[in-house]
C-alpha positions in Angstrom: -39.3 63.4 64.6 -36.6 60.6 66.5 -33.8 60.7 63.7 -33.0 64.6 63.9 -29.8 65.1 65.0 -28.9 68.3 66.2 -26.2 70.7 64.3 -23.8 70.1 67.2 -24.3 66.6 67.1 -23.5 66.1 63.5 -20.6 68.8 63.6 -18.8 67.5 66.2 -19.3 63.6 64.6 -17.7 65.2 61.4 -15.3 66.7 63.1 -13.8 63.8 65.0 -14.3 61.7 61.9 -11.8 64.3 60.3 -8.9 63.9 63.0 -8.9 60.0 62.0 -9.7 58.4 65.7 -10.4 55.0 65.0 -14.0 54.6 65.4 -15.9 51.0 64.8 -19.7 50.4 63.6 -19.9 49.6 67.5 -22.0 52.0 69.6 -20.3 50.9 72.8 -16.7 50.8 71.7 -17.3 54.2 70.0 -18.9 55.4 73.6 -15.7 54.0 75.2 -13.6 56.2 72.5 -15.2 59.1 73.7 -15.3 58.3 77.2 -15.2 61.4 79.5 -14.4 64.3 77.1 -18.0 65.2 76.2 -19.9 67.8 77.7 -23.2 65.2 78.9 -23.6 61.5 78.8 -26.8 62.4 76.3 -24.8 64.4 74.2 -21.7 61.8 74.2 -24.4 58.7 73.7 -26.0 60.9 70.4 -22.6 61.2 69.0 -21.4 57.7 69.8 -24.7 56.3 68.1 -24.2 59.2 65.0 -20.5 57.3 64.4 -21.4 53.9 64.4 -24.9 55.0 62.1 -21.8 56.3 59.4 -19.4 53.8 60.3 -22.3 51.0 59.1 -22.9 53.2 56.1 -19.3 52.9 54.7 -18.8 49.0 55.2 -22.1 49.2 53.3 -21.3 51.0 50.5 -17.8 49.6 50.5 -19.2 46.0 50.2 -21.7 47.0 47.4 -18.5 47.9 45.3 
């Protein structure tokens, strides 16, 4: 069950992506962008990781075209 994410994490990540914030495929950079705005470190890290995964997927899709 390691890849299951909470709905809160997925919903928040989608909202942040729609806002147009410049997230990258690097977890550490995303973590810095989120900063102390998240309610806890665990949630911040989960969101940063999911955003990195989404960005990597987008980059791979663009490379295939």
